[in-house]
PDB file as gemmi writes it, atoms N, CA and C in Angstrom:
CRYST1    1.000    1.000    1.000  90.00  90.00  90.00 P 1                      
ATOM      1  N   UNK A   1     137.762 123.310  -8.512  1.00  0.00           N  
ATOM      2  CA  UNK A   1     138.983 123.325  -7.903  1.00  0.00           C  
ATOM      3  C   UNK A   1     140.113 122.824  -8.889  1.00  0.00           C  
ATOM      4  N   UNK A   2     140.631 123.429  -8.969  1.00  0.00           N  
ATOM      5  CA  UNK A   2     141.641 123.547  -9.958  1.00  0.00           C  
ATOM      6  C   UNK A   2     142.849 122.019  -9.121  1.00  0.00           C  
ATOM      7  N   UNK A   3     143.623 120.973  -9.306  1.00  0.00           N  
ATOM      8  CA  UNK A   3     144.957 120.515  -8.761  1.00  0.00           C  
ATOM      9  C   UNK A   3     145.874 120.473  -8.244  1.00  0.00           C  
ATOM     10  N   UNK A   4     146.436 122.546  -8.892  1.00  0.00           N  
ATOM     11  CA  UNK A   4     147.385 123.238  -8.157  1.00  0.00           C  
ATOM     12  C   UNK A   4     146.677 122.711  -6.741  1.00  0.00           C  
ATOM     13  N   UNK A   5     145.322 123.527  -6.375  1.00  0.00           N  
ATOM     14  CA  UNK A   5     144.314 123.718  -5.159  1.00  0.00           C  
ATOM     15  C   UNK A   5     144.075 122.914  -4.408  1.00  0.00           C  
ATOM     16  N   UNK A   6     143.588 121.509  -5.407  1.00  0.00           N  
ATOM     17  CA  UNK A   6     143.960 120.441  -4.731  1.00  0.00           C  
ATOM     18  C   UNK A   6     144.870 120.017  -3.236  1.00  0.00           C  
ATOM     19  N   UNK A   7     145.700 120.073  -4.582  1.00  0.00           N  
ATOM     20  CA  UNK A   7     147.440 118.885  -4.739  1.00  0.00           C  
ATOM     21  C   UNK A   7     147.438 119.865  -2.563  1.00  0.00           C  
ATOM     22  N   UNK A   8     146.989 121.091  -3.076  1.00  0.00           N  
ATOM     23  CA  UNK A   8     148.095 122.240  -1.374  1.00  0.00           C  
ATOM     24  C   UNK A   8     146.526 122.191  -0.235  1.00  0.00           C  
ATOM     25  N   UNK A   9     145.384 122.195  -1.025  1.00  0.00           N  
ATOM     26  CA  UNK A   9     144.468 121.546   0.149  1.00  0.00           C  
ATOM     27  C   UNK A   9     145.007 119.924   0.897  1.00  0.00           C  
ATOM     28  N   UNK A  10     145.472 119.713   0.453  1.00  0.00           N  
ATOM     29  CA  UNK A  10     146.299 118.027   0.761  1.00  0.00           C  
ATOM     30  C   UNK A  10     147.418 118.007   1.885  1.00  0.00           C  
ATOM     31  N   UNK A  11     148.519 119.024   1.573  1.00  0.00           N  
ATOM     32  CA  UNK A  11     148.712 119.085   1.829  1.00  0.00           C  
ATOM     33  C   UNK A  11     148.773 119.730   3.682  1.00  0.00           C  
ATOM     34  N   UNK A  12     147.526 120.590   3.507  1.00  0.00           N  
ATOM     35  CA  UNK A  12     147.655 121.485   3.417  1.00  0.00           C  
ATOM     36  C   UNK A  12     146.825 120.833   5.491  1.00  0.00           C  
ATOM     37  N   UNK A  13     145.849 119.832   5.627  1.00  0.00           N  
ATOM     38  CA  UNK A  13     145.611 118.809   6.061  1.00  0.00           C  
ATOM     39  C   UNK A  13     145.572 116.818   5.676  1.00  0.00           C  
ATOM     40  N   UNK A  14     146.288 116.702   6.537  1.00  0.00           N  
ATOM     41  CA  UNK A  14     146.752 115.715   6.037  1.00  0.00           C  
ATOM     42  C   UNK A  14     145.035 114.693   5.937  1.00  0.00           C  
ATOM     43  N   UNK A  15     144.851 114.733   7.344  1.00  0.00           N  
ATOM     44  CA  UNK A  15     144.145 113.984   8.040  1.00  0.00           C  
ATOM     45  C   UNK A  15     141.957 115.245   7.001  1.00  0.00           C  
ATOM     46  N   UNK A  16     142.365 115.221   6.174  1.00  0.00           N  
ATOM     47  CA  UNK A  16     141.268 115.062   6.328  1.00  0.00           C  
ATOM     48  C   UNK A  16     140.784 115.088   4.010  1.00  0.00           C  
ATOM     49  N   UNK A  17     140.386 113.866   4.958  1.00  0.00           N  
ATOM     50  CA  UNK A  17     139.984 112.768   3.205  1.00  0.00           C  
ATOM     51  C   UNK A  17     139.489 113.084   2.382  1.00  0.00           C  
ATOM     52  N   UNK A  18     138.238 114.698   2.462  1.00  0.00           N  
ATOM     53  CA  UNK A  18     137.128 115.493   1.385  1.00  0.00           C  
ATOM     54  C   UNK A  18     137.790 115.933   0.467  1.00  0.00           C  
ATOM     55  N   UNK A  19     139.157 116.982   1.056  1.00  0.00           N  
ATOM     56  CA  UNK A  19     139.796 116.856  -0.693  1.00  0.00           C  
ATOM     57  C   UNK A  19     140.700 115.419  -1.577  1.00  0.00           C  
ATOM     58  N   UNK A  20     140.982 114.661  -0.512  1.00  0.00           N  
ATOM     59  CA  UNK A  20     141.968 113.138  -1.825  1.00  0.00           C  
ATOM     60  C   UNK A  20     140.751 113.563  -2.112  1.00  0.00           C  
ATOM     61  N   UNK A  21     139.628 112.790  -1.903  1.00  0.00           N  
ATOM     62  CA  UNK A  21     138.041 112.129  -2.778  1.00  0.00           C  
ATOM     63  C   UNK A  21     138.281 112.504  -4.030  1.00  0.00           C  
ATOM     64  N   UNK A  22     138.488 114.528  -3.924  1.00  0.00           N  
ATOM     65  CA  UNK A  22     137.827 114.840  -5.124  1.00  0.00           C  
ATOM     66  C   UNK A  22     138.310 114.661  -5.771  1.00  0.00           C  
ATOM     67  N   UNK A  23     139.811 115.344  -5.428  1.00  0.00           N  
ATOM     68  CA  UNK A  23     141.043 115.107  -6.415  1.00  0.00           C  
ATOM     69  C   UNK A  23     141.157 113.628  -7.371  1.00  0.00           C  
ATOM     70  N   UNK A  24     140.722 111.868  -5.671  1.00  0.00           N  
ATOM     71  CA  UNK A  24     140.222 110.841  -6.468  1.00  0.00           C  
ATOM     72  C   UNK A  24     139.333 110.960  -8.067  1.00  0.00           C  
ATOM     73  N   UNK A  25     138.222 112.011  -7.357  1.00  0.00           N  
ATOM     74  CA  UNK A  25     137.354 111.803  -8.778  1.00  0.00           C  
ATOM     75  C   UNK A  25     137.065 112.784  -9.254  1.00  0.00           C  
ATOM     76  N   UNK A  26     137.925 113.432  -9.263  1.00  0.00           N  
ATOM     77  CA  UNK A  26     138.502 114.424 -10.696  1.00  0.00           C  
ATOM     78  C   UNK A  26     139.581 113.954 -11.629  1.00  0.00           C  
ATOM     79  N   UNK A  27     140.636 112.874 -10.838  1.00  0.00           N  
ATOM     80  CA  UNK A  27     141.511 112.482 -12.058  1.00  0.00           C  
ATOM     81  C   UNK A  27     140.399 110.773 -12.618  1.00  0.00           C  
ATOM     82  N   UNK A  28     139.222 110.922 -12.267  1.00  0.00           N  
ATOM     83  CA  UNK A  28     138.723 109.850 -12.443  1.00  0.00           C  
ATOM     84  C   UNK A  28     137.633 109.865 -13.626  1.00  0.00           C  
ATOM     85  N   UNK A  29     137.933 111.584 -13.860  1.00  0.00           N  
ATOM     86  CA  UNK A  29     136.373 111.790 -14.580  1.00  0.00           C  
ATOM     87  C   UNK A  29     137.337 112.181 -15.547  1.00  0.00           C  
ATOM     88  N   UNK A  30     138.492 111.999 -15.203  1.00  0.00           N  
ATOM     89  CA  UNK A  30     140.231 112.976 -17.010  1.00  0.00           C  
ATOM     90  C   UNK A  30     139.573 111.681 -17.356  1.00  0.00           C  
ATOM     91  N   UNK A  31     139.446 110.284 -16.768  1.00  0.00           N  
ATOM     92  CA  UNK A  31     139.401 109.218 -17.245  1.00  0.00           C  
ATOM     93  C   UNK A  31     139.465 107.982 -15.756  1.00  0.00           C  
ATOM     94  N   UNK A  32     138.451 107.274 -16.353  1.00  0.00           N  
ATOM     95  CA  UNK A  32     137.857 106.694 -14.867  1.00  0.00           C  
ATOM     96  C   UNK A  32     138.651 105.160 -15.498  1.00  0.00           C  
ATOM     97  N   UNK A  33     140.163 105.653 -15.963  1.00  0.00           N  
ATOM     98  CA  UNK A  33     140.944 103.951 -15.310  1.00  0.00           C  
ATOM     99  C   UNK A  33     142.248 104.497 -14.983  1.00  0.00           C  
ATOM    100  N   UNK A  34     141.794 106.027 -13.965  1.00  0.00           N  
ATOM    101  CA  UNK A  34     143.114 106.484 -14.237  1.00  0.00           C  
ATOM    102  C   UNK A  34     143.456 105.695 -12.483  1.00  0.00           C  
ATOM    103  N   UNK A  35     145.611 104.973 -12.564  1.00  0.00           N  
ATOM    104  CA  UNK A  35     145.674 104.341 -11.490  1.00  0.00           C  
ATOM    105  C   UNK A  35     146.034 104.855 -10.563  1.00  0.00           C  
ATOM    106  N   UNK A  36     145.926 106.639 -10.537  1.00  0.00           N  
ATOM    107  CA  UNK A  36     146.435 107.014  -8.856  1.00  0.00           C  
ATOM    108  C   UNK A  36     144.966 107.549  -8.633  1.00  0.00           C  
ATOM    109  N   UNK A  37     143.391 108.343  -9.607  1.00  0.00           N  
ATOM    110  CA  UNK A  37     142.908 108.158  -9.417  1.00  0.00           C  
ATOM    111  C   UNK A  37     141.976 106.728  -8.668  1.00  0.00           C  
ATOM    112  N   UNK A  38     142.334 105.650  -8.882  1.00  0.00           N  
ATOM    113  CA  UNK A  38     142.345 104.390  -8.802  1.00  0.00           C  
ATOM    114  C   UNK A  38     142.981 104.209  -7.447  1.00  0.00           C  
ATOM    115  N   UNK A  39     143.961 104.267  -6.410  1.00  0.00           N  
ATOM    116  CA  UNK A  39     144.291 104.448  -5.668  1.00  0.00           C  
ATOM    117  C   UNK A  39     143.663 105.064  -4.817  1.00  0.00           C  
ATOM    118  N   UNK A  40     143.665 106.475  -4.729  1.00  0.00           N  
ATOM    119  CA  UNK A  40     143.175 107.196  -3.455  1.00  0.00           C  
ATOM    120  C   UNK A  40     141.945 106.423  -3.457  1.00  0.00           C  
ATOM    121  N   UNK A  41     141.091 106.378  -4.231  1.00  0.00           N  
ATOM    122  CA  UNK A  41     139.426 106.175  -4.336  1.00  0.00           C  
ATOM    123  C   UNK A  41     139.534 104.689  -3.803  1.00  0.00           C  
ATOM    124  N   UNK A  42     140.553 103.942  -3.822  1.00  0.00           N  
ATOM    125  CA  UNK A  42     140.737 102.409  -2.334  1.00  0.00           C  
ATOM    126  C   UNK A  42     140.782 102.508  -1.911  1.00  0.00           C  
ATOM    127  N   UNK A  43     142.609 103.189  -0.794  1.00  0.00           N  
ATOM    128  CA  UNK A  43     142.769 103.388   0.098  1.00  0.00           C  
ATOM    129  C   UNK A  43     142.106 103.991   0.984  1.00  0.00           C  
ATOM    130  N   UNK A  44     141.163 105.384   0.616  1.00  0.00           N  
ATOM    131  CA  UNK A  44     140.235 105.342   1.490  1.00  0.00           C  
ATOM    132  C   UNK A  44     139.283 104.595   1.961  1.00  0.00           C  
ATOM    133  N   UNK A  45     138.504 103.975   1.450  1.00  0.00           N  
ATOM    134  CA  UNK A  45     137.438 102.728   0.842  1.00  0.00           C  
ATOM    135  C   UNK A  45     138.760 102.462   2.682  1.00  0.00           C  
ATOM    136  N   UNK A  46     139.300 101.224   2.264  1.00  0.00           N  
ATOM    137  CA  UNK A  46     140.272 101.164   3.276  1.00  0.00           C  
ATOM    138  C   UNK A  46     139.674 100.981   3.907  1.00  0.00           C  
ATOM    139  N   UNK A  47     140.579 102.259   4.139  1.00  0.00           N  
ATOM    140  CA  UNK A  47     140.887 102.993   5.390  1.00  0.00           C  
ATOM    141  C   UNK A  47     139.398 103.758   7.038  1.00  0.00           C  
ATOM    142  N   UNK A  48     138.213 103.359   5.676  1.00  0.00           N  
ATOM    143  CA  UNK A  48     137.146 103.997   6.587  1.00  0.00           C  
ATOM    144  C   UNK A  48     137.062 102.841   6.607  1.00  0.00           C  
ATOM    145  N   UNK A  49     137.212 101.483   6.372  1.00  0.00           N  
ATOM    146  CA  UNK A  49     136.907  99.975   6.321  1.00  0.00           C  
ATOM    147  C   UNK A  49     135.413  99.748   5.526  1.00  0.00           C  
ATOM    148  N   UNK A  50     135.119  99.979   4.654  1.00  0.00           N  
ATOM    149  CA  UNK A  50     134.206  99.604   3.543  1.00  0.00           C  
ATOM    150  C   UNK A  50     134.955  99.092   3.082  1.00  0.00           C  
ATOM    151  N   UNK A  51     136.135  98.681   2.200  1.00  0.00           N  
ATOM    152  CA  UNK A  51     136.095  97.804   1.534  1.00  0.00           C  
ATOM    153  C   UNK A  51     136.054  96.274   1.220  1.00  0.00           C  
ATOM    154  N   UNK A  52     135.078  96.472   0.173  1.00  0.00           N  
ATOM    155  CA  UNK A  52     135.253  94.773   0.714  1.00  0.00           C  
ATOM    156  C   UNK A  52     137.162  93.881   0.521  1.00  0.00           C  
ATOM    157  N   UNK A  53     136.829  92.372  -0.173  1.00  0.00           N  
ATOM    158  CA  UNK A  53     138.859  92.036  -0.118  1.00  0.00           C  
ATOM    159  C   UNK A  53     138.908  92.725  -1.256  1.00  0.00           C  
ATOM    160  N   UNK A  54     138.237  93.037  -2.704  1.00  0.00           N  
ATOM    161  CA  UNK A  54     138.256  92.672  -3.445  1.00  0.00           C  
ATOM    162  C   UNK A  54     139.407  93.424  -3.881  1.00  0.00           C  
ATOM    163  N   UNK A  55     138.762  94.560  -3.519  1.00  0.00           N  
ATOM    164  CA  UNK A  55     138.896  96.569  -3.105  1.00  0.00           C  
ATOM    165  C   UNK A  55     139.898  96.313  -2.798  1.00  0.00           C  
ATOM    166  N   UNK A  56     140.408  95.739  -1.439  1.00  0.00           N  
ATOM    167  CA  UNK A  56     141.565  95.981  -0.594  1.00  0.00           C  
ATOM    168  C   UNK A  56     142.155  94.824  -0.928  1.00  0.00           C  
ATOM    169  N   UNK A  57     142.368  93.812  -2.704  1.00  0.00           N  
ATOM    170  CA  UNK A  57     143.580  93.685  -3.508  1.00  0.00           C  
ATOM    171  C   UNK A  57     143.665  94.973  -4.097  1.00  0.00           C  
ATOM    172  N   UNK A  58     143.041  95.232  -4.853  1.00  0.00           N  
ATOM    173  CA  UNK A  58     143.676  96.028  -5.766  1.00  0.00           C  
ATOM    174  C   UNK A  58     143.863  97.128  -6.086  1.00  0.00           C  
ATOM    175  N   UNK A  59     143.716  97.600  -4.409  1.00  0.00           N  
ATOM    176  CA  UNK A  59     144.563  98.383  -3.678  1.00  0.00           C  
ATOM    177  C   UNK A  59     146.181  98.755  -3.160  1.00  0.00           C  
ATOM    178  N   UNK A  60     146.113  97.140  -2.810  1.00  0.00           N  
ATOM    179  CA  UNK A  60     147.703  96.417  -2.992  1.00  0.00           C  
ATOM    180  C   UNK A  60     148.648  96.817  -3.892  1.00  0.00           C  
ATOM    181  N   UNK A  61     147.615  95.945  -5.035  1.00  0.00           N  
ATOM    182  CA  UNK A  61     148.152  96.086  -6.280  1.00  0.00           C  
ATOM    183  C   UNK A  61     148.245  97.540  -7.958  1.00  0.00           C  
ATOM    184  N   UNK A  62     147.357  98.663  -6.754  1.00  0.00           N  
ATOM    185  CA  UNK A  62     147.871  99.706  -7.019  1.00  0.00           C  
ATOM    186  C   UNK A  62     148.833 100.579  -6.877  1.00  0.00           C  
ATOM    187  N   UNK A  63     149.291 100.735  -6.010  1.00  0.00           N  
ATOM    188  CA  UNK A  63     149.573 100.663  -4.808  1.00  0.00           C  
ATOM    189  C   UNK A  63     151.526 100.243  -5.252  1.00  0.00           C  
ATOM    190  N   UNK A  64     151.671  98.788  -5.297  1.00  0.00           N  
ATOM    191  CA  UNK A  64     152.117  98.340  -5.640  1.00  0.00           C  
ATOM    192  C   UNK A  64     153.422  98.520  -7.985  1.00  0.00           C  
ATOM    193  N   UNK A  65     152.841  98.986  -7.841  1.00  0.00           N  
ATOM    194  CA  UNK A  65     152.422  99.626  -8.849  1.00  0.00           C  
ATOM    195  C   UNK A  65     152.749 100.943  -9.140  1.00  0.00           C  
ATOM    196  N   UNK A  66     152.354 101.359  -8.501  1.00  0.00           N  
ATOM    197  CA  UNK A  66     152.527 103.112  -7.732  1.00  0.00           C  
ATOM    198  C   UNK A  66     154.067 103.212  -7.814  1.00  0.00           C  
ATOM    199  N   UNK A  67     154.276 102.865  -6.577  1.00  0.00           N  
ATOM    200  CA  UNK A  67     155.487 102.825  -5.711  1.00  0.00           C  
ATOM    201  C   UNK A  67     156.442 103.616  -6.115  1.00  0.00           C  
ATOM    202  N   UNK A  68     157.371 103.774  -7.031  1.00  0.00           N  
ATOM    203  CA  UNK A  68     158.196 103.959  -8.140  1.00  0.00           C  
ATOM    204  C   UNK A  68     157.257 105.883  -7.938  1.00  0.00           C  
ATOM    205  N   UNK A  69     157.003 106.004  -9.014  1.00  0.00           N  
ATOM    206  CA  UNK A  69     156.663 107.258  -8.924  1.00  0.00           C  
ATOM    207  C   UNK A  69     155.830 107.756  -7.863  1.00  0.00           C  
ATOM    208  N   UNK A  70     155.290 107.307  -7.097  1.00  0.00           N  
ATOM    209  CA  UNK A  70     155.314 107.607  -6.287  1.00  0.00           C  
ATOM    210  C   UNK A  70     156.021 108.415  -5.340  1.00  0.00           C  
ATOM    211  N   UNK A  71     158.238 107.787  -4.776  1.00  0.00           N  
ATOM    212  CA  UNK A  71     158.168 107.066  -4.244  1.00  0.00           C  
ATOM    213  C   UNK A  71     159.127 109.128  -5.206  1.00  0.00           C  
ATOM    214  N   UNK A  72     159.729 108.916  -6.351  1.00  0.00           N  
ATOM    215  CA  UNK A  72     159.663 109.617  -7.261  1.00  0.00           C  
ATOM    216  C   UNK A  72     159.148 111.223  -7.471  1.00  0.00           C  
ATOM    217  N   UNK A  73     157.898 111.549  -6.975  1.00  0.00           N  
ATOM    218  CA  UNK A  73     156.677 112.607  -6.372  1.00  0.00           C  
ATOM    219  C   UNK A  73     157.923 113.200  -4.799  1.00  0.00           C  
ATOM    220  N   UNK A  74     157.453 112.350  -4.131  1.00  0.00           N  
ATOM    221  CA  UNK A  74     157.494 112.757  -2.960  1.00  0.00           C  
ATOM    222  C   UNK A  74     159.446 113.168  -2.833  1.00  0.00           C  
ATOM    223  N   UNK A  75     160.483 112.766  -3.402  1.00  0.00           N  
ATOM    224  CA  UNK A  75     161.987 113.267  -3.623  1.00  0.00           C  
ATOM    225  C   UNK A  75     161.814 114.114  -4.315  1.00  0.00           C  
ATOM    226  N   UNK A  76     161.258 114.838  -5.344  1.00  0.00           N  
ATOM    227  CA  UNK A  76     160.805 116.071  -6.468  1.00  0.00           C  
ATOM    228  C   UNK A  76     160.708 116.869  -6.171  1.00  0.00           C  
ATOM    229  N   UNK A  77     159.619 116.449  -4.594  1.00  0.00           N  
ATOM    230  CA  UNK A  77     158.493 117.893  -4.111  1.00  0.00           C  
ATOM    231  C   UNK A  77     159.513 118.355  -2.551  1.00  0.00           C  
ATOM    232  N   UNK A  78     160.617 117.501  -2.294  1.00  0.00           N  
ATOM    233  CA  UNK A  78     161.874 118.278  -1.042  1.00  0.00           C  
ATOM    234  C   UNK A  78     163.161 118.202  -1.983  1.00  0.00           C  
ATOM    235  N   UNK A  79     162.807 118.369  -3.478  1.00  0.00           N  
ATOM    236  CA  UNK A  79     164.136 118.927  -3.642  1.00  0.00           C  
ATOM    237  C   UNK A  79     165.195 117.993  -4.300  1.00  0.00           C  
ATOM    238  N   UNK A  80     164.787 116.633  -4.869  1.00  0.00           N  
ATOM    239  CA  UNK A  80     165.374 115.594  -4.663  1.00  0.00           C  
ATOM    240  C   UNK A  80     165.747 115.427  -6.222  1.00  0.00           C  
ATOM    241  N   UNK A  81     166.944 115.649  -7.161  1.00  0.00           N  
ATOM    242  CA  UNK A  81     166.578 115.011  -8.999  1.00  0.00           C  
ATOM    243  C   UNK A  81     166.636 113.350  -8.447  1.00  0.00           C  
ATOM    244  N   UNK A  82     165.624 112.702  -8.541  1.00  0.00           N  
ATOM    245  CA  UNK A  82     165.176 111.441  -8.637  1.00  0.00           C  
ATOM    246  C   UNK A  82     164.311 110.926  -9.688  1.00  0.00           C  
ATOM    247  N   UNK A  83     165.071 109.227 -10.698  1.00  0.00           N  
ATOM    248  CA  UNK A  83     163.698 109.283 -11.423  1.00  0.00           C  
ATOM    249  C   UNK A  83     163.355 107.946 -10.829  1.00  0.00           C  
ATOM    250  N   UNK A  84     163.237 107.208 -10.513  1.00  0.00           N  
ATOM    251  CA  UNK A  84     162.490 105.760 -10.439  1.00  0.00           C  
ATOM    252  C   UNK A  84     163.400 104.598 -12.268  1.00  0.00           C  
ATOM    253  N   UNK A  85     163.886 103.943 -12.193  1.00  0.00           N  
ATOM    254  CA  UNK A  85     164.080 103.290 -13.016  1.00  0.00           C  
ATOM    255  C   UNK A  85     163.036 101.927 -14.165  1.00  0.00           C  
TER     256      UNK A  85                                                      
END                                                                             
């Protein structure tokens, strides 16, 4: 499955973890240090209650690092032109 199709599947059923896990795996297969892939992977582990404290801490750190970029992407999806500073 290609990235646009995965993103469409994630939007279509936000409660389904499978497309998000596939997307995270795809990002990490391209670059094992991809921050978005790590964030998604870690957040899924936290949500499933299987993340050790180190993974929970990393998820929080990654989320903070990605916050501005995520906000910009969401606003772009909604049709607003805003870029993080």
